[in-house]
C-alpha positions as CSV (number, residue, x, y, z in Angstrom):
1,M,100.0,154.6,-146.8
2,S,97.7,157.3,-148.2
3,A,94.2,158.0,-147.3
4,V,93.6,157.1,-150.9
5,A,95.0,153.7,-150.9
6,L,93.4,153.1,-147.6
7,G,89.8,154.0,-149.0
8,L,89.5,156.5,-146.1
9,A,87.1,159.4,-145.9
10,C,86.4,161.9,-143.2
11,N,83.9,160.4,-140.9
12,V,82.3,163.7,-140.1
13,C,81.9,165.4,-143.5
14,G,83.0,162.8,-146.1
15,A,85.7,164.7,-147.6
16,T,89.0,162.9,-148.8
17,F,91.9,163.2,-146.9
18,A,95.4,164.2,-147.9
19,E,98.8,162.8,-146.9
20,P,98.7,161.7,-143.1
21,L,99.5,164.0,-140.4
22,Y,101.5,161.4,-138.4
23,R,102.9,157.7,-139.2
24,N,104.5,155.3,-136.8
25,D,106.4,153.0,-139.0
26,C,107.4,150.9,-135.8
27,T,105.7,147.7,-135.3
28,T,104.3,148.7,-132.0
29,S,101.6,151.1,-131.4
30,I,99.6,152.0,-128.0
31,T,96.0,151.4,-127.2
32,S,93.9,153.7,-125.2
33,L,94.0,151.1,-122.4
34,A,97.9,151.4,-122.4
35,K,98.6,148.2,-123.9
36,P,101.0,147.5,-126.8
37,F,99.2,146.6,-130.1
38,D,101.2,144.9,-133.1
39,G,100.8,147.2,-136.0
40,P,101.5,150.8,-137.2
41,T,99.5,153.8,-136.4
42,T,98.4,156.4,-139.0
43,V,96.7,159.7,-138.6
44,F,94.9,162.0,-140.9
45,G,93.6,165.5,-140.8
46,C,90.4,166.9,-142.6
47,S,90.9,170.4,-144.4
48,A,87.3,170.8,-144.8
49,C,86.1,170.6,-141.0
50,G,89.4,170.1,-139.0
51,H,88.3,166.5,-138.0
52,V,91.3,164.3,-137.2
53,Q,91.1,160.5,-137.8
54,T,92.9,157.0,-137.6
55,P,91.8,153.8,-139.6
56,A,89.5,151.5,-137.6
57,L,91.1,148.3,-136.6
58,D,90.2,145.1,-138.5
59,A,87.2,143.4,-136.6
60,I,86.7,146.4,-134.4
61,G,83.2,145.0,-133.4
62,D,85.0,141.7,-131.9
63,Y,87.7,143.8,-130.5
64,Y,85.4,146.0,-128.3
65,D,83.3,142.8,-127.4
66,T,86.2,140.5,-126.0
67,A,89.4,142.3,-126.0
68,Y,88.4,146.0,-124.8
69,N,86.9,145.4,-121.2
70,V,87.5,148.7,-119.4
71,R,88.6,148.3,-115.8
72,I,86.9,144.8,-115.5
73,E,89.4,143.5,-113.1
74,S,87.3,144.6,-110.1
75,D,83.9,146.4,-109.4
76,D,85.8,149.4,-107.9
77,A,88.8,149.7,-110.5
78,D,88.9,153.1,-112.1
79,D,91.3,155.9,-113.4
80,L,92.7,158.4,-111.3
81,Y,91.4,161.9,-112.2
82,A,93.2,164.1,-109.8
83,V,94.6,164.3,-106.1
84,R,92.9,167.0,-103.9
85,D,94.1,167.8,-100.6
86,G,95.8,164.5,-100.4
87,K,92.9,162.3,-101.5
88,P,92.2,160.6,-104.8
89,V,89.3,161.6,-106.8
90,Y,88.5,159.0,-109.5
91,R,87.3,159.7,-112.9
92,T,83.8,158.1,-112.8
93,E,83.0,159.9,-109.5
94,H,84.0,163.4,-111.1
95,Q,82.0,162.7,-114.1
96,A,78.8,162.0,-112.1
97,V,79.0,165.0,-109.9
98,E,79.5,166.9,-113.2
99,A,76.7,165.3,-115.1
100,L,74.2,166.0,-112.2
101,A,75.2,169.7,-112.1
102,K,74.9,170.2,-115.7
103,L,72.0,168.1,-116.4
104,E,70.0,168.8,-113.1
105,P,67.6,165.8,-114.1
106,S,63.9,166.0,-112.9
107,L,62.6,163.7,-110.5
108,G,62.2,160.3,-111.8
109,S,64.1,160.7,-115.2
110,R,64.7,158.1,-117.3
111,I,68.8,158.0,-118.1
112,L,70.5,155.8,-120.6
113,D,74.1,155.0,-120.2
114,Y,75.0,154.2,-124.0
115,G,78.1,152.6,-124.5
116,C,78.5,152.1,-120.8
117,G,81.0,149.7,-120.1
118,K,80.8,149.2,-116.2
119,A,78.4,152.1,-116.1
120,R,80.0,153.4,-113.0
121,T,79.4,157.1,-113.6
122,L,75.6,156.2,-113.9
123,Y,76.0,154.3,-110.6
124,H,77.4,157.1,-108.9
125,M,74.5,159.2,-110.2
126,C,71.9,156.8,-109.0
127,R,73.6,156.8,-105.5
128,A,73.4,160.3,-105.1
129,R,69.8,160.5,-106.9
130,P,67.8,157.4,-105.9
131,D,64.8,158.9,-107.9
132,L,66.6,158.4,-111.3
133,Q,65.5,155.4,-113.5
134,P,68.7,153.8,-114.9
135,A,69.1,152.2,-118.3
136,V,72.4,150.6,-120.0
137,F,73.7,149.6,-123.3
138,D,76.7,148.4,-124.7
139,V,78.4,146.3,-127.5
140,S,79.5,143.7,-125.1
141,D,77.8,141.6,-122.2
142,A,81.1,141.3,-120.2
143,Y,80.0,144.0,-117.7
144,R,76.7,142.5,-116.7
145,R,77.9,141.9,-113.1
146,S,78.4,145.5,-112.7
147,W,75.1,146.4,-114.2
148,D,73.3,144.0,-111.8
149,E,74.1,146.0,-108.9
150,F,71.9,148.8,-109.7
151,V,70.0,148.2,-113.1
152,P,67.0,146.0,-113.4
153,R,67.6,143.2,-116.2
154,E,64.9,144.6,-118.4
155,E,66.6,147.7,-118.5
156,Q,70.0,146.3,-119.6
157,A,70.9,145.9,-123.5
158,A,73.9,144.2,-125.0
159,Y,74.9,144.1,-128.8
160,G,71.4,146.0,-129.8
161,V,69.0,148.4,-128.5
162,P,65.4,147.2,-128.1
163,P,63.2,148.8,-130.8
164,E,60.8,150.0,-128.0
165,W,63.4,152.2,-126.3
166,S,62.9,154.6,-129.3
167,G,62.0,158.1,-128.0
168,R,62.0,156.6,-124.4
169,F,64.6,158.7,-122.3
170,D,64.8,162.0,-121.0
171,V,68.7,161.9,-120.7
172,V,71.2,159.9,-122.8
173,L,74.7,159.5,-121.3
174,S,78.0,158.9,-123.1
175,F,81.4,158.7,-121.7
176,Y,84.3,157.8,-123.8
177,A,82.6,156.2,-126.5
178,L,82.2,158.5,-129.8
179,E,86.1,158.4,-130.3
180,H,86.0,154.6,-130.8
181,V,83.4,154.0,-133.4
182,A,84.1,153.9,-137.2
183,D,80.5,155.6,-137.8
184,P,80.4,158.2,-135.3
185,R,77.3,159.9,-137.1
186,G,75.5,156.7,-136.9
187,F,76.2,156.4,-133.0
188,L,74.8,159.9,-132.8
189,A,71.6,159.2,-134.8
190,G,71.1,156.1,-132.8
191,I,71.2,158.2,-129.6
192,H,68.8,160.9,-131.3
193,R,66.3,158.1,-131.8
194,L,66.4,157.0,-128.2
195,L,65.9,160.4,-126.6
196,K,62.3,161.9,-126.1
197,P,61.9,165.2,-128.3
198,G,63.7,167.9,-126.3
199,G,65.7,165.3,-124.5
200,R,69.2,166.1,-123.2
201,L,72.6,164.3,-124.4
202,H,75.3,164.6,-122.0
203,L,78.8,163.4,-123.6
204,V,82.3,163.2,-122.9
205,V,85.3,162.5,-125.4
206,P,88.9,163.2,-125.5
207,N,90.3,166.5,-125.9
208,P,93.6,166.0,-127.9
209,R,94.5,169.7,-127.5
210,R,94.5,169.1,-123.6
211,N,95.5,165.4,-123.9
212,P,97.9,165.1,-126.8
213,G,98.5,161.3,-126.5
214,D,94.8,160.8,-127.7
215,L,96.0,161.8,-131.3
216,I,98.1,158.8,-131.5
217,V,96.2,155.8,-129.6
218,V,95.6,153.3,-132.3
219,D,92.1,152.4,-131.3
220,H,90.6,155.9,-131.3
221,V,89.0,156.3,-134.6
222,N,88.2,159.8,-134.2
223,H,90.1,162.9,-132.8
224,F,87.7,165.6,-132.5
225,M,88.4,169.1,-132.7
226,P,85.5,172.0,-131.7
227,S,85.0,172.4,-135.4
228,S,84.0,168.8,-136.3
229,L,82.3,168.6,-133.1
230,R,79.8,171.5,-133.9
231,L,79.3,169.9,-137.4
232,I,78.4,166.2,-136.6
233,F,76.1,167.4,-133.6
234,A,74.1,169.7,-136.3
235,L,74.4,167.0,-138.9
236,E,72.4,164.4,-136.5
237,G,69.8,166.8,-135.4
238,F,71.0,168.3,-132.1
239,D,70.8,171.9,-131.2
240,D,71.6,173.9,-128.0
241,V,75.2,172.4,-128.3
242,M,77.7,173.6,-125.5
243,I,81.2,172.3,-125.7
244,D,83.2,172.9,-122.3
245,E,86.8,172.5,-122.4
246,D,87.3,173.6,-118.9
247,S,85.1,171.3,-116.8
248,N,87.4,168.1,-117.3
249,T,91.2,168.5,-117.5
250,A,91.9,166.3,-120.7
251,A,88.3,166.2,-122.4
252,Y,85.4,167.8,-124.0
253,V,82.1,167.8,-122.0
254,I,79.3,168.1,-124.5
255,G,75.7,169.1,-123.7
256,A,73.2,168.8,-126.6
257,R,69.2,168.7,-127.2
258,R,67.4,166.6,-129.6
259,A,65.8,169.1,-131.7
260,D,63.3,169.1,-134.8
261,A,65.8,168.3,-137.6
262,A,64.0,171.1,-139.6
263,R,65.3,173.7,-137.0
264,V,68.9,172.7,-137.1
265,S,71.3,175.3,-138.8
266,L,74.5,173.7,-140.1
267,P,77.6,175.7,-139.2
268,T,79.0,177.5,-142.0
269,G,82.4,179.4,-142.6
270,D,84.0,178.0,-139.6
271,R,87.1,180.0,-138.9
272,S,88.4,177.6,-136.5
273,V,88.8,174.8,-139.0
274,A,92.3,176.0,-140.1
275,K,93.4,176.5,-136.5
276,S,92.1,173.2,-135.4
277,L,94.1,171.6,-138.3
278,Q,97.3,173.5,-137.3
279,Q,97.0,172.5,-133.8
280,A,96.7,168.8,-134.9
281,H,100.0,169.2,-137.2
282,D,101.9,170.5,-134.3
283,I,100.7,167.7,-131.9
284,A,101.5,165.0,-134.5
285,A,105.2,166.7,-135.3
286,A,105.9,166.5,-131.4
287,W,105.0,162.9,-131.6
288,T,107.0,162.4,-134.9
289,G,110.1,163.6,-132.6
290,A,109.4,162.1,-129.3
291,R,110.8,158.6,-129.8
292,E,114.2,160.2,-130.9
293,R,114.1,162.6,-127.9
294,I,113.6,159.4,-125.6
295,L,116.5,157.6,-127.2
296,S,118.9,160.4,-127.2
297,F,118.1,161.0,-123.3
298,E,118.3,157.2,-122.8
299,R,122.1,157.1,-124.4
300,T,123.2,159.8,-121.7
301,V,121.8,157.7,-118.6
302,S,122.7,154.2,-120.0
303,D,124.4,153.1,-116.9
304,K,121.6,154.4,-114.4
305,R,118.9,152.6,-112.8
306,A,115.6,154.2,-113.7
307,A,111.8,154.4,-113.0
308,I,108.9,155.2,-115.1
309,Y,106.3,157.6,-113.3
310,G,102.9,156.7,-114.8
311,S,101.7,153.5,-115.9
312,G,99.0,154.9,-118.6
313,F,99.4,155.7,-122.1
314,Y,102.4,157.9,-121.9
315,G,104.4,155.8,-119.7
316,V,103.9,152.7,-122.0
317,F,104.8,155.0,-124.7
318,I,107.9,155.7,-123.1
319,A,108.7,152.1,-122.2
320,A,108.1,150.8,-125.8
321,A,110.6,153.3,-127.1
322,L,113.7,152.4,-125.0
323,V,116.1,150.2,-126.4
324,R,117.5,149.0,-122.8
325,R,114.1,148.6,-121.0
326,S,116.2,146.2,-118.7
327,A,117.4,149.6,-117.1
328,V,114.0,150.4,-115.9
329,A,113.2,148.7,-112.2
330,Y,109.4,149.5,-112.4
331,F,106.6,151.9,-113.0
332,L,105.2,154.2,-110.5
333,D,101.6,155.0,-110.2
334,R,99.4,156.6,-107.1
335,N,96.4,154.6,-108.4
336,P,96.1,151.7,-106.3
337,H,94.2,149.9,-108.8
338,Q,97.2,150.2,-111.2
339,Q,99.3,148.8,-108.7
340,R,98.1,145.5,-109.0
341,K,99.4,145.2,-112.6
342,T,102.6,144.4,-114.4
343,I,103.6,146.2,-117.7
344,F,106.3,144.8,-120.1
345,G,107.0,142.2,-117.1
346,L,107.7,145.2,-114.8
347,P,105.9,145.7,-111.6
348,V,103.7,149.0,-110.9
349,R,104.4,150.3,-107.6
350,A,103.4,153.3,-105.1
351,P,105.6,156.3,-105.4
352,E,106.6,155.7,-101.8
353,A,108.2,152.6,-102.8
354,I,110.9,154.2,-105.0
355,G,114.3,153.1,-103.8
356,D,117.5,155.3,-103.4
357,D,119.1,153.3,-106.0
358,I,116.7,155.2,-108.9
359,E,118.6,157.6,-110.3
360,V,116.3,158.5,-113.4
361,V,112.8,159.2,-113.6
362,Y,111.1,159.0,-116.9
363,A,107.8,161.2,-116.7
364,G,105.1,159.2,-118.2
365,L,102.4,161.8,-117.8
366,N,100.2,164.3,-120.0
367,P,103.0,166.5,-121.1
368,Q,100.9,169.6,-120.3
369,R,100.5,168.5,-116.8
370,A,103.6,166.4,-116.1
371,H,105.9,169.1,-114.2
372,E,103.0,169.9,-111.9
373,I,102.3,166.4,-111.2
374,I,106.1,165.4,-110.6
375,G,106.4,168.5,-108.6
376,G,103.6,167.4,-106.0
377,V,105.1,163.9,-105.6
378,E,107.0,164.0,-102.1
379,P,108.8,160.7,-102.3
380,L,110.7,161.7,-105.4
381,R,112.0,164.7,-103.6
382,R,114.0,162.9,-101.1
383,R,117.3,162.9,-103.3
384,P,118.2,164.4,-106.6
385,R,117.3,162.6,-109.6
386,R,117.5,163.0,-113.4
387,Y,114.2,163.5,-115.2
388,F,112.9,163.1,-118.5
389,Y,109.8,164.7,-120.0
390,L,107.9,164.4,-123.3
């Protein structure tokens, strides 16, 4: 379906989209929580500012209130960010260290986590800096048990922000929220109102150039490129904008300051727009051919027992594409929190549990890091196996 038929315009600059970059005509899409979703995925690219966009889900507010409960199964559930010297490093721990290093908040700073979920990054920050004064806001109240651990009730807000919070905060944090909202400019305008003049915003969003799966997750409305990030922050009254693509392996880490709107100059003649759009085209083209490559490989190993390494988006994408899923014995994942789950009726096990009967391993991992990660998993090297990489 075309953007005109969908009534869709760019969320950043308002330009009209042309034909889609990517269309999944299958009945099953994948969400950012690596869950199958009944419906197609369509992705558009903006030739004016380089923004990439997916139509918002129907009743998106209800979805985030009741269906999108991130890692709510336990207080310590978290995404595995890296394994260093044999020890797991979890995403919220990494984000807390990173935020404190970049912000260097002054003693007693008021810090709001906006669109916070369980707010575990802010929790780790406050453990390291007990002087900080935390507050939280989310469009759901499903996380109050986690908030109550360290945030006073009067500093918690769900569904709406109290009017008295305007101009109150030294720092606002936002982790993996801006990509989900149908009105990202309104989201940033809301943060602008909550900051003190000169207050700092620390924001993290997926980087589809480093994490190509982000381009086709059905519940991510916005897929940002540097050109669209620079424009949207300027439009909503932020200056001193720094876009860091190196501190996080799969995300942009953005720092910005609430400015006097009269002093913000809009970027003009951004030469990276065409480059951003071409990169989005290339990622979309790779996903268009991915299912056929999975099916082609599957036909060559149809009589062999298989496992899927990785139980996140990429692993679920592979599983959803397979014709003969019964050949898959289980998923493998180093994250112990994932090992409590089943996906498509298949258990998730630790890599050490792989049996000698497994002759095929599908690498359900970010293609940019998959070979490196698989090469570092010792249990996989105990016997020869065939591997598939996206």
